MARRO-559803 format. One record per residue (C-alpha): x, y, z negated; residue in three letters. Coordinates in nm, 4 decimals, m for minus. Each point is the difference from the previous one (the first is absolute). Layout:
X Y Z ALA
...
REM end
This chain:
0.0519 m0.2012 m1.6340 UNK
0.0082 0.0586 0.3229 UNK
0.1556 m0.1124 0.1906 UNK
0.2804 0.1858 0.2327 UNK
0.1605 m0.0614 0.3385 UNK
0.2752 0.1185 0.2098 UNK
m0.0050 0.0645 0.4037 UNK
0.2852 m0.0041 0.1449 UNK
m0.0169 0.0959 0.3378 UNK
0.3055 0.1280 0.2709 UNK
m0.2412 0.3378 0.0677 UNK
0.2225 0.1150 m0.3354 UNK
m0.3149 0.0234 m0.2708 UNK
m0.0751 m0.1896 m0.3183 UNK
m0.3557 m0.0674 m0.0977 UNK
m0.0568 m0.0678 m0.4053 UNK
m0.3551 m0.1503 m0.0002 UNK
m0.2816 m0.1688 m0.3235 UNK
m0.2124 m0.2929 0.0493 UNK
m0.4147 0.1932 0.0441 UNK
m0.0775 m0.2926 m0.3235 UNK
m0.1862 0.0531 m0.2788 UNK
0.1066 m0.3874 m0.1487 UNK
0.3140 m0.2263 0.1056 UNK
m0.0119 m0.1180 0.3262 UNK
m0.0509 m0.4224 m0.0149 UNK
0.3430 m0.0707 0.2004 UNK
0.1931 0.2069 m0.2630 UNK
m0.1343 m0.0761 m0.3452 UNK
m0.2554 m0.0186 m0.2318 UNK
m0.2907 0.2762 0.0697 UNK
0.0330 0.0725 m0.3094 UNK
0.3947 0.1289 0.0079 UNK
m0.0232 0.4447 m0.0245 UNK
m0.1259 0.1542 0.3118 UNK
0.0690 0.4021 0.0758 UNK
m0.2966 0.1475 0.2082 UNK
0.2277 0.0581 0.3034 UNK
m0.1242 0.4360 0.0742 UNK
0.1016 0.1224 m0.3796 UNK
0.3560 m0.2320 0.0121 UNK
0.1136 0.1856 0.3535 UNK
m0.0735 0.3394 m0.1176 UNK
0.2026 m0.1392 m0.3003 UNK
0.2528 m0.0317 0.2486 UNK
m0.0186 0.2507 0.2298 UNK
0.1366 0.2092 m0.3049 UNK
0.2807 m0.2820 m0.0267 UNK
0.1600 m0.0175 0.3184 UNK
0.0521 0.2915 0.2938 UNK
0.0506 m0.2317 0.3827 UNK
m0.1959 m0.3492 m0.0456 UNK
m0.3404 m0.0127 0.2120 UNK
m0.2877 m0.0491 m0.2568 UNK
m0.2899 m0.2335 0.0510 UNK
m0.2010 m0.2918 m0.0636 UNK
0.0728 m0.3334 0.1310 UNK
m0.2997 m0.0177 0.0857 UNK
m0.2786 0.1378 m0.1729 UNK
m0.4015 m0.1862 0.0198 UNK
m0.1756 0.2275 0.2331 UNK
m0.3163 m0.2047 m0.2007 UNK
0.1479 0.2191 m0.3668 UNK
m0.0568 0.3755 0.0939 UNK
m0.2372 0.1562 0.2234 UNK
0.2696 0.1308 0.2209 UNK
m0.0508 0.4278 m0.0185 UNK
0.0974 m0.0751 m0.3306 UNK
0.3150 m0.1866 0.1234 UNK
0.0631 0.2541 0.3083 UNK
0.0025 0.2379 m0.3256 UNK
0.2255 m0.1765 m0.2225 UNK
0.2624 m0.0231 0.2892 UNK
m0.0461 0.2880 0.0685 UNK
0.0974 0.1029 m0.3148 UNK
0.3546 m0.2632 m0.0217 UNK
0.0672 0.1775 0.2620 UNK
m0.0413 0.3187 m0.1538 UNK
0.1544 m0.0788 m0.3249 UNK
0.2840 m0.1908 0.2087 UNK
0.0678 0.2590 0.2516 UNK
m0.0307 m0.1846 0.2383 UNK
0.1013 m0.3565 m0.0716 UNK
m0.3774 m0.1377 0.0205 UNK
m0.0932 m0.2950 0.2254 UNK
m0.4008 m0.2141 0.0362 UNK
0.0750 m0.3703 m0.0461 UNK
m0.3841 m0.1445 0.0484 UNK
m0.0611 m0.3591 0.0703 UNK
m0.4153 m0.1744 m0.0455 UNK
0.0592 m0.1194 m0.4069 UNK
m0.0224 m0.3736 m0.0867 UNK
0.0259 m0.0335 m0.3296 UNK
m0.3884 m0.1031 m0.1005 UNK
0.0909 m0.1028 m0.3698 UNK
0.1147 0.4243 m0.0518 UNK
m0.3173 0.0892 0.2055 UNK
m0.1687 m0.2304 m0.2244 UNK
0.1153 0.1782 m0.2607 UNK
m0.0454 0.3458 0.0182 UNK
m0.3319 m0.0699 0.1794 UNK
0.1237 0.1069 0.3798 UNK
m0.1759 m0.1166 0.2470 UNK
0.1590 m0.2603 0.1990 UNK
m0.1641 m0.0815 0.2918 UNK
0.0995 m0.2527 0.2362 UNK
0.3062 0.0621 0.2406 UNK
m0.1906 0.1499 0.3046 UNK
m0.1229 0.2756 m0.2099 UNK
0.3089 0.0565 m0.1570 UNK
0.1557 0.0342 0.3405 UNK
m0.2652 0.2494 0.1225 UNK
0.0734 0.1806 m0.3453 UNK
0.3398 0.0397 0.0667 UNK
m0.0714 0.1357 0.3621 UNK
m0.1877 0.2363 m0.0948 UNK
0.1997 0.1154 m0.2991 UNK
0.2844 0.0274 0.2212 UNK
m0.1326 0.3012 0.2356 UNK
m0.1385 0.1584 m0.3839 UNK
0.3053 0.0143 m0.0779 UNK
0.1778 0.1473 0.3690 UNK
m0.2181 0.2206 0.0197 UNK
0.0347 0.1612 m0.3611 UNK
0.3565 m0.0489 0.0803 UNK
m0.0320 0.2175 0.3394 UNK
m0.3041 0.2361 m0.0178 UNK
m0.1234 0.2396 m0.2620 UNK
m0.3618 m0.1166 m0.0409 UNK
m0.0594 m0.3398 0.2003 UNK
m0.2857 m0.1664 m0.0369 UNK
m0.1146 m0.3284 0.0197 UNK
m0.2819 m0.2721 0.0404 UNK
0.0349 m0.2587 0.0037 UNK
m0.2422 m0.3415 m0.1645 UNK
0.2294 m0.0694 m0.2931 UNK
0.1631 0.3903 m0.0702 UNK
m0.0963 0.3328 0.0836 UNK
0.1745 0.3832 m0.0761 UNK
m0.1620 0.3018 0.1372 UNK
0.2431 0.2636 m0.0116 UNK
0.2344 m0.1285 m0.2211 UNK
0.2700 0.2160 m0.1701 UNK
0.3946 m0.1030 m0.0770 UNK
0.1572 0.3172 m0.0662 UNK
0.3206 m0.0167 m0.0389 UNK
0.0727 m0.1404 0.2746 UNK
0.2521 m0.2892 0.1284 UNK
0.3360 0.1057 m0.0369 UNK
0.0729 m0.2293 0.2766 UNK
m0.1037 0.1179 0.3365 UNK
m0.2629 m0.1712 0.1194 UNK
m0.0922 m0.1960 m0.3884 UNK
0.2598 m0.2350 m0.1775 UNK
0.0743 m0.3161 0.2550 UNK
m0.3119 m0.2616 m0.0275 UNK
0.1623 m0.3500 m0.0517 UNK
m0.2533 m0.3001 0.0603 UNK
0.0728 m0.3131 m0.1825 UNK
m0.1128 m0.3252 0.1322 UNK
0.0580 m0.2391 0.3124 UNK
m0.3411 m0.1031 0.1171 UNK
0.0505 m0.0125 0.3407 UNK
m0.3631 0.0115 0.0839 UNK
m0.0945 0.3161 m0.2042 UNK
0.2792 0.1656 m0.1603 UNK
0.1961 0.0197 0.2594 UNK
m0.2416 0.1593 0.1795 UNK
0.0045 0.3008 m0.2751 UNK
0.4033 m0.0405 0.0127 UNK
m0.0486 0.0923 0.3748 UNK
m0.2820 0.3306 m0.0654 UNK
0.1253 0.0940 m0.3313 UNK
0.3423 m0.0726 m0.1262 UNK
0.3406 0.1476 m0.0368 UNK
0.0982 m0.2860 m0.1529 UNK
m0.0460 m0.3833 m0.0377 UNK
0.0872 m0.2516 m0.2694 UNK
m0.0265 m0.3460 0.0844 UNK
0.1031 m0.3444 m0.1434 UNK
0.1300 m0.3236 0.1319 UNK
0.2735 m0.2277 0.2446 UNK
0.1699 0.2157 0.2738 UNK
m0.1654 m0.1299 0.2575 UNK
m0.3109 0.0683 m0.1837 UNK
0.1183 0.4145 0.0091 UNK
0.0500 m0.1037 0.3906 UNK
m0.3549 m0.0305 0.0587 UNK
m0.1127 0.2199 m0.2090 UNK
0.2072 0.2421 0.1834 UNK
m0.0796 m0.0802 0.3605 UNK
m0.3969 0.0214 m0.1858 UNK
0.0294 0.3171 m0.0817 UNK
0.1415 0.1364 0.2829 UNK
m0.2837 m0.1044 0.2079 UNK
m0.2527 0.1828 m0.2011 UNK
0.2054 0.2644 0.0020 UNK
m0.0388 0.0518 0.4032 UNK
m0.3746 m0.1037 m0.0947 UNK
0.0491 0.3188 m0.2040 UNK
0.2338 0.1683 0.3117 UNK
0.2422 0.0515 m0.3481 UNK
0.4079 m0.0299 m0.0133 UNK
0.0152 m0.2845 m0.1709 UNK
0.3821 0.0971 m0.0873 UNK
m0.1481 0.3072 m0.2229 UNK
m0.1031 m0.2073 m0.2146 UNK
0.2512 m0.1947 m0.2445 UNK
m0.0410 m0.4183 m0.1146 UNK
0.0700 m0.0914 m0.3284 UNK
0.0402 m0.3184 m0.1614 UNK
0.0469 m0.1385 m0.3887 UNK
0.3457 m0.1165 0.0535 UNK
0.0243 m0.3537 m0.1037 UNK
0.3269 m0.0121 m0.1517 UNK
0.0856 0.0010 m0.3718 UNK
0.3076 0.2361 m0.0379 UNK
0.3387 m0.0831 m0.2573 UNK
0.3293 0.2684 0.0708 UNK
0.1426 m0.3477 0.0184 UNK
m0.0011 m0.4503 0.0596 UNK
0.1035 0.0026 m0.3470 UNK
m0.2316 0.2461 m0.1042 UNK
m0.3165 m0.2087 0.0696 UNK
m0.0347 m0.2091 m0.2533 UNK
m0.0429 0.3952 m0.1991 UNK
m0.1836 0.1221 0.1847 UNK
m0.3355 m0.3282 0.0027 UNK
0.0072 0.0033 m0.3821 UNK
m0.0627 0.3760 0.0317 UNK
m0.3066 m0.0898 0.1687 UNK
m0.3578 m0.1987 m0.1007 UNK
0.0373 m0.3735 0.1451 UNK
m0.3728 0.0656 0.2218 UNK
0.1544 0.3028 0.1622 UNK
0.3112 m0.1682 0.1107 UNK
m0.1483 m0.2166 0.3123 UNK
m0.1079 0.3491 0.1458 UNK
0.3015 0.1122 0.0731 UNK
0.1886 m0.1646 0.1368 UNK
0.2952 m0.1930 m0.0379 UNK
0.3431 0.1769 m0.1661 UNK
0.2123 0.2423 0.2088 UNK
0.2744 0.2621 m0.0394 UNK
0.0042 0.3398 0.2005 UNK
0.1420 m0.1963 0.3034 UNK
m0.2328 m0.2492 0.0261 UNK
m0.3038 0.1482 m0.0445 UNK
0.1119 0.2851 0.2817 UNK
0.0731 m0.3151 0.2413 UNK
m0.3334 m0.1895 m0.0850 UNK
m0.2441 0.3629 0.0348 UNK
0.2124 0.1077 0.3501 UNK
m0.1989 m0.2966 0.1269 UNK
m0.3200 0.1832 m0.1330 UNK
0.1146 0.3185 0.1115 UNK
0.0394 m0.1876 0.3728 UNK
m0.3852 m0.1093 0.0036 UNK
m0.0801 0.3860 m0.0934 UNK
0.0604 0.0810 m0.3147 UNK
0.0588 0.3325 m0.1741 UNK
0.0178 m0.0118 m0.2747 UNK
m0.0185 m0.2467 m0.3199 UNK
m0.1946 m0.0410 m0.3582 UNK
0.2083 m0.1393 m0.3391 UNK
m0.1816 m0.0902 m0.2369 UNK
0.0784 0.2041 m0.3917 UNK
0.0553 m0.4288 m0.1036 UNK
0.3426 m0.0096 0.1666 UNK
0.0260 0.3532 m0.0371 UNK
m0.1198 0.1169 m0.3491 UNK
0.4475 0.1585 m0.0803 UNK
0.1953 0.2097 0.1383 UNK
0.2445 m0.2141 0.1296 UNK
m0.2649 m0.2003 0.1852 UNK
m0.1466 0.3452 0.1441 UNK
0.3802 0.1043 0.1394 UNK
0.0095 m0.4052 0.0937 UNK
m0.2937 0.0510 0.2607 UNK
0.1644 0.3906 0.0868 UNK
0.2806 m0.1650 0.0880 UNK
m0.1900 m0.2384 0.2033 UNK
m0.1786 0.3014 0.2217 UNK
0.3500 0.1238 0.0325 UNK
0.0607 m0.2876 0.1463 UNK
m0.3073 m0.0151 0.2878 UNK
0.0143 0.3616 0.0824 UNK
REM end
């Protein structure tokens, strides 16, 4: 199945995201595990939810024409009554590219495509008949009707923490970033992002910085063993040490001190309503 995550953010919104993959990814399980297509799944979720934001964490730029992707996300915004986000990155899983016949160029050329795709998406969100001509993509007076419900279009999340190019694209185009690493990594990336924002003439406070939460949430210390038993062994190293809501809030507060405003939790840890409620308690403690 598509992976689910929950973002708890101090400004007050929750987000449900799906992985945009066609095969299961190696760090989660065998690639033969079932995997739902992301945007079909999000459309279904839009009809079963009323408050959470919905998007991919993150769409691979190589998987879809960017104008079509902007149309899909705009459609999701309409179906969800203004709750869509566009999460996008440079893509990395060569195996599924090969299997589906998608081109998998070197990372530099994927980043070039990402830069063009971000410009096209923003234009289609904000302009009535945009045109764009780049090296890889072109649109000509493209229609995107119905228009997004959110003023200015869905928020754009750029996934990845590459310090030479990805953070530059975050500074230029993103409303939200998503990083993985230590508190020290967050501080370093935050400093670099602020320098790029200065070059762009953009206020870095306008970009919400989020991070993958490396905590294994448990209702209480006595529940840790039972929660661990319910998670595939291959996933455990990615989830961190068991933590009650109070312990998790204490650890994640260090990330917030480093400029992080939101966290994503992997669905392997949030696979029951009770565990989702634990994440909600962490959010309350951090707010």
